[in-house]
N, C-alpha and C positions, 0 to 999 in steps of 0.2 A: 466103616461108615462115618465114624467120627472124624477120622483122618481125612477122608474124602471131602467132608463138609468144610473142614478147616482150610483145606487147600483151595476150595471154591471161594471161601471168604477172603483168604489172603490174595487170591487172584483178583477178586473184585476190588479190594482195598488198593492193590497195586495199580489197577486201571484208574481208579479215582485219583490216586496220587499223581500218576502220569498226566492225567487230564488237568489236575490242579496246577502242576508245574508248567504245562503248556500254556494254560490261560494266564498264569502269572508272567511268563516270559513275553507273551503277546502284549500284556498290559504294560510291562516295563519298556518294551520296544516302542509302544505307542507314545510314551512320554519321553523317549529318547535315552533311557538308561542303558539299554543293551548296546547302544552305539558307542559307549565309552571305550570299548575295546578297540575302536578304530585307530586311535592315536596313542599318545603317551601322556601319562599323568606326571605332574611336577609343578614347581613354583611358577613356571611360565603361564600356567592357566589363569593367573590373576590378570593377565593382559587381554584375555578374550572378552570381547564386548558383546557377543551374541547372548541372548537370554537363555536361561536354564529351562524355562518353561514358556515358550512363546505364546501359548494359548491364553495367558493371563499376565500381562506386563502392567505393573502398577507404577505410578509416578513416584519420584522422591518426595514430592510434597508441593504445596502451593508456592509459586514463585512470585506472583505479583497480583494485586487486586486494585480495582479502581471503582469509585462510586460507593454506593451503600451496600457493603459486603461484610458479612460476619464469618469469621473462621474460628471454630472451636474444636476441642478434642471430642471424639466419639465416646461411646460407652466403654469401649475397651481401653481407652486412654491413649490409643496410638493413632487411629485413623483421624483424618481431618474432615470434619463435617462443615460444609460451606453453605451459607444462606446468602443468596443473591437477590437483592431487591431491584425493582425496575430501574433500568438504565445502568446497572452495575455489571462488572465482569471480573472473572478470576482466571488466572493462567496457572496451569500445573507444569512442573518441570520433570522430565524423565531422566535427565542426567546423561543421556546419549541418544543418538538417532535411532528411531524405531520405525515401524510401519504397520499398517493394518487397520482393522475396524475398531472404532472407539465405542465403549459402552459406559453409560453413567447410571448410577443407582439413585433414583429420586425418592427422597424420604417424605417430602411434602410439597404441596402446591397451594398457593393462595391467590385469590383475585382473578381467577379465570385464565391462568397461564396455559397456553396450548403448545408452546414450543420455545426453543432457544436457538441462538445462532452459534455456530462452531467456527473457530479459527485455528489454523495450524501453522507452525513455523519450524524450520530446521534450526534457525539461529535465534538467540535471544533478541537480536537487533530488530527483528520484525515480529516478535511475539505480541499478541494482543487480539482484539476482536476481528481484525482484518488479516486474512491469511497471507503467507508469502506467495510467490508467483510460480505458476506452472504453465500458464497460457501465453500466447503471443500478443494478444491485443491490448492488454493493460498492465499497469505497473504492479498490481496486486490482484489475487484471485477474489472472487466473491465469497462471502461466508456461506456455510452450509446450514440449512434449516433442519432441525431435528424436532419432530413432534413428540410431545410428552403428554399424552392424553390419559391421565388417570385422576382427574380432578375429584376430590372428595374421598378418595380411598385412603385408608389409614396405614396400610402396609407399604413397605418399600417395594419399588418396582424397577426393573431393569429396562433401559431403552438403549438400543444399539443402532448405529447408522446402517443403512442397507448395504448389501454386499458390494454393490457397484461404487460405493463411496469409500472404499479403502483409500487411505492416504499414506503415501510413502515418498519420502521419509519425513519425519518430524521429531523434534525433541521437546516442543512446547505445544500445549493444547489449551485452548481458551473456550470458556462458555460465557456467552453474553446474553443477558435478558434485556432485550431492547425496550425502550420506553415507547409510548404511543407514537411520538413524532419521528423516532428513528427506527421504527420496526419495519425495515424495508430490505430484508435479505433477498436479493434478486435470485439467489440460487434456489430459494424456496418459492418458486413461482406458483406451485400448486396451492399455496396458502390462500390464494384469492378465492378458492372454493368456499371458504367460510364466509367471507365477505360481510355484507351488511347484516345478514341474518344472525351471525354470531354476535355482533355487537349489540343487536336488539335483544337477544336472549340474555346476554350478560347484564344489560340494563334492567330487564325485568327481574332477574334473580337478585340483584343488589338494590332494587327499588330506588334507583337513582342515586345511591350513595357510592362514592368512589372508594374502591378497595385497593389497597396497595398490592401490586403484583409481586409475588415472592416465589422462589424455587429453592428448595433445600436439597443438596446433593451430598450423599454420605460416602460415595465411593466412585472412583474412575478406574477403568482398566482398558487394555487394548489386547485384542486377539490378533497377533502378528501373522500375516499371510505370506510373508516372504519365505524363501528357500523351502518350498512345499514338499520336496522329496528328501529332505535331510532330517526328518523327524522333528518332534516338538522341542527337543533339547538341542538348541543351536550350538551349545558349547561342546556337546559330545559328537558333533558332526566333523570335527577336525581330524584329518588323517595325517597331518604333518604338524610340525611345530618349529619355533625358532626362539632362542633365548641367548642373551649375550650380556656382556658387561655394560652395555649402553642401554639404559632405560628408554631413551628416546627411540633408538632403533627397534627395540622390542615393541613399543607403542605403534610405530610406523608399520611394522610387519603385520600386526594384528588388525590395525585400522584398515589396511588394504584388504585383508581377508574378509573382514566384516562388511566392508563396502560392497564386495562382490556377493556376499550372502544377501544383503538387503536388496540388491539389484536383480536377484534371481527370483522370479515370480511365477504365479499361476498364469499360463498364457491367456486365460480368459479375463484377466484383470489388467490388460495392457492399454496403451494408447491414451495417455492423459492429455494429449494435444487435441482437444475437442474440435478446434477450428480446422485442423487438418483431417481429423476423422470424418468431418462433414463431407469431404469429397467422395468418400466411399459409402458412409452409412446415412447420409442426408439428415443428420440429427438437427433438431431445432433448439438445442439448448442455448440459453442466453450467453452472450459474449462475456467471458470471464468466469463462467461456471466450470466445474470440473467433476469428473468421475472416471472410473477405470473399469470399463467392461468391453473393450475392443479386443477380440481374439487375435493374437499376434503370431501364433505358431501352433503346431499340434503338440501332443504330449501333455504331461502334467506339470512340467517345470521348464523354464527357459531363462537364459542369461540375457539381460537387457542392458541398455546404456546407463540408466540411473534409476534410483528408487523413487524419487519424487517426480522428476520431469524426464520426458523422452522415454517413457516406459515402452520401448520398442527395441528390436534387435538392430544394433548398429555395428557394421563390420569394422569400423575404426578401432573398436575396443578389443577385437579378437587377438591381435598379436600380443598384447600385454595381458589381457584378462585370462586367456586360456591357461598359460603356464602358471599364473598366479593362483588360479583355482586348483590346478593340478597339485601344487605343493602345499595347499592348505586344506581343501575339503574334498578333492577328487570327485566333483559333481559332474560326471561324464554325461549323464542323460541331458542335463540342462545345456551343456555345450553342444552336444550333437543336435538337439532340436533347433538351436540357434543357427548352426551352419546349414542344416537341411532346409530351413525356411528361405534362406538366401538363395541357395541353389535351386530350390523349387520354384522360385520366381525369376529365374534367369531369362533375360530377353532373347529374342529370336536371333540376334546377331552375336550372342555369346557374352554380352555384358551382364554384370551382376548388379542388382539394384543398390542404390545409395544406402538404403536401410530396408528392414523388413516392413510388413504391413503396418499402417496403411500405405506407406511408400512401396513402390515396386509393383503395385497392383492397380495403378491408375494410368490414365492416358498420358500423364506427364513423363513417365519413364525416367524418374529421378536417377541420376547417375553421377558417380565420382570416379575419375581414373585412379586415384590413390586408394579409396575405400574398396574398390574392385580388387586391387592387389592385396589389401589387408585380409580379404576373405581367404585367398589362397594361402597366405601365411598362417591364417588360423587353422586351416586344414593340416598343415605340417605340425603345428603345435599340438593339436588334438591327437594326431596319429602317433607321434613320438612318445607322448606321455601316457596315453591310454592303451596303446598297442592295437588299436582297431584297424588293422591293415585290411581285413576282409570288408569292412565298411567302406573303405576307400576303393577297393577293387570293384565294388558294385557300381551303381549308377553314378556315384560321385566322380569317379575318375574321368569318365567321358565328359562330364560337365566342366570339370577342372581344366581339362585340355582345351575345351572350347573357349573357356574364359581366358586362358593363357594365350591362345592364338590371337585373340583380340588385342591384347597388350603388346605382343610382339609385332603385330601389324601396324602399330602407330609409332614404331621406331623408324624415323625417316632418314634422309640423307645427311642430317647433322649428327647422326649416331646418338640421338637423344629421344626420349619419349616425348611426343608432341601432344600435350594436354589440351583438350578442347572443352572440358568441363571445368567450371569455376568452383565446384563443390569440393570441400575438403573438411577440415575440422573447424569450420567457420572462419578460418584465416583468409585474408584477402590475397589477391595476386596469383591465384592458381590458374595460369594459362601459359601457353607457349611451350618452349623446350625447357621443361621443368626439372630442377635438380632432384627434388624429393621423389618424384615419380620414377625418375631414371634409376636412382639408387634402390628404390623399392623393387623395381622389376629385376635388377641384378640379384638382389637377395632372394626373390621368388624363384628365379631360374636355378640358382644354386641348390635351393631346397627341393625344387622339382626333380632335379637329378637324383637326389637321395631317395625321394618317394618312389620314383620309377625303379630304382635298384631294389627297394624293399618289396616291390610288387613282382620283381623278376622280369621287368620289361627293359628293352634297349632304350638308351637315351638318344633322342633325336639329335643329329649333328647340329641342327640349327640353333639349339639352345646354347651350346658353347660358342658358336659363331656370334650370336647376338650379345652374349655376355662380353666378349672381347670388344665388340663395337661400342657397347655402353661404356666400357672403361676409357675408350678413346673420347667418347662424347663428354664424359664427366670432366676430363682434363680441359675441355673447352671452357668450362665454367670456373676454372681455378683463377683466383685473384692473387697474384704474387705479392701485391702491396699489403694484403691482410693475412695471408696464409690460410684463407678459407675459400669456400666456393660460393658463387653468387646464385641467386634464385632461378634465373633463367637467362636466355640470350635476348637482349633487348633492353627495355626501360629499367629493369631491376638488376641489371648485370654490371660488371666492370667494363663492358665493351658495348656502350650504347651506340645507337645508330647516329647518322649525321645530324639529325634534327632532334635528338633526345638528350635530355639533361643527364649529367653524370650523378646518379643517385643509386649506387649499388645496394642491394639487400642481401645480406649474408645470413640465410635462414638457420635457425636452430634445428628445425626438423630435418631439412635437407643435409646439412653438414653432419648431423648425428647419424643419418642413414648412410652416409658415405662410410662412416666407421663401422656400422652394423653390417653393411654389405661385404666388407673386407675385399673390396674391389682392388685389383692390382693396377694402381694408377701410374702409368708411364707417360712421358711427354707426348702430347698429341701431335707435335710437329706442325701445328697450324699457325699461320701468321696473324694472330690477333694482337691488338695493342690497346692498352688501357691508358687513358689520358692522364691518370694519376700515378702511373707506374714508372719506375726507373728504367723499365724496358721501353724506351721511347720509340725505337725503330720497330717495324713490323717483322720481328724475328720470331722463330719458334718459341713457344712458351717454355719456361723452365720446368723441371720435374716437380710435380705436386709434392707437398710435404709428407713426411712420415706420419703415421697415425698418431704417434705421441705428440707431435707438434700441433696437429689438428685438435687433439684433446686439450692441450694447454691453451690454445687460442680460444676455445670455447670457455674454458675456466676463467680466463682473464676478463670475460664480460659479465661475470656474476655481480649482483648487487646484494644489498642487505637481506632480502627475503628470497633470493633464488636466482634462477637463470632466466633472463628476459628473452623473448623471441622477437627479433627484429622484423620478422615477416608479419607479425601481428602487433603493431605498436601499442604500448601501454600495458602489455599483458605478460603475466607469468603463467605458463601452462604446464601443469603436472603431466599432461599428455605428451607434449613435445619434450619436456624435461625427462619423462620416462625413457624416451628414445636416447636422450643424451646420457642418462645414467647407464643405460645398456651399452651405448657406444664406448664410453670410458672403460667399462668393465671388459668388453670384448677386446679392447686395445691393450689390455693389461694394466690399465690405470685404475685399479680398484680403490686406491686411496681417494682419488678424485671422485669416483662414483659415490662412495660412502659420504664424503664431505658434502656433496650436493644433496644427498638425502637429509643429512642433519640440518642443512641450511634451509632448503625449500620445504621439505615435508615437515621439518621442525616447525615452520610457520603454520602449516596446515593443522598441526597438532595443538600448538600453543597460541596461535594468532587470535586476535579479538574477534569473537563472533563465529568462529569455525566449530561450533558445537562440542567443544572440549576434546576434539581429536578422536571421537569415536569412529568417524568415517572421513573420507577424503574428498575434497571439493574438486569441481571440474576446472577451476582456475581462479585467478584473482588479479587485482590491479597491481601494477609494477611498484606502487608505493606501499603495498601490503594490505590495502583495503579489500574488503570482502567482495566488492563489485567485480564481476567478470566483464571485461570491456566489450564483449560481443553484444551485451544487452544494456539498454538505458537503465533498467530497474536493477538496483542492487539486490532486491529480494528474489530475483529470478535465478540467481546462481544455484546450481545443484551442489549440495554439500555431500552427496554420496554418489560419486561418478566412477564407474569401474575402470575407466581409462587412466585413473590416477594411481593404480595399484602396482605400478612397475617395481618399486622396491621390494615388494613381497617376493616376487620371482627372483630378482637379482641377488638379494641377500641369501637365498637358498642355493642358487646355482653358481654364484661366483664368490661369495664369502664362505659359506659352508662348502661350496664346490661340488654339490651333487648334480651331476649331469647325466642324462640318459643318452646312450649311444646306439641302442637298438630298441625298436618299438616296445612300449610297455614295461621297460626295465629289464629285458632279457640280458642286456649288458649295460653297464654304467661305469662311471669313474668319479672319483673324488679328487679334485684338484683345486683346493680352495686357497683363498688369500684373506686372512682376517683383517688385513689393512692395519695401518698405524692407529686407527681409531678404537681398536678393541684389545682387551686383555685376555678375554676368553669368549668362546661361543660354542653353542651346541644346537642341534636340531635334527629333524628327521623327515622323511617323506615316505609315502606309500605309492608304489608304482601301479600302473594299470593292471599288472598281473597279480596284484594283491600282496606282493612281497615288499619288505620294508628295509630301509637303510637308515642308520642313526650315526651321526658324526659328533665327536667332541674334539675341540681344539683349545689349547691353552698355552700361554707363554711360559717358558721355563728358563732356568739359568743353572749353570754349573761353573763355579769359580767366576771367571771373567767372560765366559762364553754364554750367549743367549741363543734361543731357538724356539720352535713351536712343536708341540707334540700333537699328532693327529691320531685319534682312536676311532675306528670305524667298526660297527657291528652290523651284520647283515642277517636277514631272516629269509630262508628259502634257498633255492638253487641258482639264484642269479650269480653272474660272474662280474667282478669289478676290479678296477685298479685304483690304488690309493697313493697319490703323490708319486706315481711311477712304480709303485710296488704292488704286486699282485696279491689279492686276498686269498688266503688259504684258511678254510674252515669258516667260522662265523665271526671272527674278530681279527683285526690287525692293528698294530701300534707302530706308527712311523715317527721318527724324530727328524725334524728338518732344522739343522743348525743354521745360524744366520749366514746367508751367502752361499749355502751348500745345498746339494740335493738331499732328498729324503733317504733315510736308512731304516730298515726294519728293526724293530725292537722285539725281543722274545715276548710272547704274550704274557708270560708270568713276570716280565720286567716292569710292568705298570702295577704298583701295589697301592691298595686303598679302596674304599667304597666307591668314591666318585659319584655320589648322589647328594641330593639336597642342595640348599642354596650355595654352600661353599665347596662344592664337589671338586673344583680345580685345586683347592688347597690340600685336599685329602690325598691326592695322587702323587706318588713318588715313582720316578722312572729310573730303573737301573740300566745303564748302558756303558759298555767299555770299562766296567769296574768302578763307575762313578755314579753318583746320584744326581738326578735332575729334578728340581723342585720348582713350584710356581714362582715366577718372577714378580715378587711383591713390590719391586721398585718401579714397575711400569706405571705411567700416568697417561691419561688421555691428553692429546695435544690441545693447545688453545686454538680456537677457531679464529681465523683471520677476520679483522674488522673491515666491514665494507660499507660504503655509502648507500643510503636508501635510493631507490629508483625515483625518478621524477616524471610525473605525468605530463604528457604533451596534450594539453586540453584542446589545442587547435585542430587535432585530427581525431579526437575521441568520437565525435558524432559520425564521422565519415565511415567508420567500420561497424556501426550497429547493424546487426543482421536481422532485426525485426522492425516493424513499422514504428517510426518515432512519434510518440504521442506528446501532446501538449503537457507541459509540467514535468517532463522526465528529469530535469535537473534537480528537482526537489528530492530525488532518490539517490543522488550522488553522495551527499553528505549524510551524517547520522540523523535519523528522523525518529523522534519519540512517538510511540503509538499510544 
């Protein structure tokens, strides 16, 4: 009996213990701890900018005050307690871009304070009581009114903005206590409810004596609502990593990953463009006000264009954003929801909308020939990395073919895509027989053939026929005098019409896509003649240049802060430059690709006003200024735009060399190129099938010979090739001597721990009876000096894509707030 009872007790205790462990695990997962097993731990984690607990992000401290403000230490000697008197304001700095709902802890109120005005900014340049800009109608947003109704209470009380007033992104937060004459926050239109009665009541309470208004705030924090399905620990969400000898490249990789995290949102918190939302929801919010409560897709999480502005699904981001997400956080659900909302709103003629709701669901039928193709490229990127072939086989494939049919149908007798939509990435000149759209379609057709093969379907003969026609058409746009291709046939080409001025535009986006498409460019045999060419007579055009020459021609145009895009004067665009980086890498010019990252993305990391490099901006002015020339207002530039994340993908797939060759990582290869800019590099990815591959590469020397050792470890049953050598087991070591092919080294031939900060110094490779050690004589090359870009002010206003308001020039130069 005694034994029986003890067994019962033990059974009960065991049950309680199991329940306790289960509850503990659930709690740990809720705060993101259990997700730490997704990736790898190591010194690279210091570059992650995502919060460890996104539910409570606190600022670094007070950045600036103005007016009658007192800042003192709290009772704990650490927190800053701020007392703001009437007319004063205080700005807190977070040290990086964040997003979400702000909460303030009010310690005391004096003088009948009923609320404060809130201002937000991504950059310190616009930090103050007036927010930066998200709307189309004016240079800055209206401040947000926050009611703080606890007059007379002694205890601290927390006040948070309502859910629809999430703000993303921002790095600076301001509380302003307006004085009587400037207490006019238009965002707080509901304040009129207090009206005259409130003033009369206050007058009676104070018996006619004026009491100075004061608010004391003891704490500020933010509940971040971005990346909703990645857990509360944004740092633990990483399924891949990158680490190298270049601190700047490490910052760039993680800034791209974090930018994509901030731009991944709850679909119910979309649509910050209230003026545009009004077409669908008929809102009556004042011009310049802002909130985020427009539902932009189904599901719990979706990838959008930017965290602060354009909180919508934009197809242009897909080609770059999807693989960058794949190599960093593997957020497949958010990608899938974005693609499905675009296909779900496909028009009756097969065209895909320019963007997700509110676009695509109105009578305007917003459309872009190029963004339409970016959706199809996004499908390929999602399927190859995630392995979701069955998702493609369902309803999506039919819609995909319908969309592709439309693009094939606008290839005309000139063997080029005839663009009728002016919409693209806000750049002007998108009409006619366009270079970018033609090269895009060539790339789509190549990838469509691969998708059809994975599905087990026959490839329609017309796809190959159209690709060959496009290659002939592309040759029509070749400009022998420049070694590049012109934007279109007509006014922006090297072959203007009889009444057209010779002003060729040699676009960055289109020429980069020629490289990405890997089109086989042969002479067109067409009798075109350029008035500036040495080919004076109407003879057949010469053979277009090799891809290496196109790459070099693009490089020759760089300025101090990056690669300008002639198709959009005065602009440096990380979007178009992302294509250029990829084009260089695909062409085998990895040195050039990495150099452009260091040059242009280095400015995004270290340039004045770009939020300390925590996230990546949508673009900037050719002279390095933070203004994006699409907008009159400098404050409207988005400093967290997913389309700028191209280096995150390229560094993983072309420098580390981890490339998926069958969906989900069933097969893969490592064929990397550290480039001359790196002495060592390591990183890893998690494939859609859950299996992982980690790569280490470091420069070695033996006597007078140098080389690179590649060590690859794989988890699972995936099959891979490493620098031409097949992987056997879970690990392979390959030595690539300078100028030679890779040779396998016996696994036991690499001795040492190979971990920690100096892992590359700890490894000794035995090969051929000799020892290969880290080449400590390697030094990073010196960057070439380049002149700064010069702004052409005469055409600046011509290309503004929003209504030009009076006084916009005041926002071109630096403005103190």
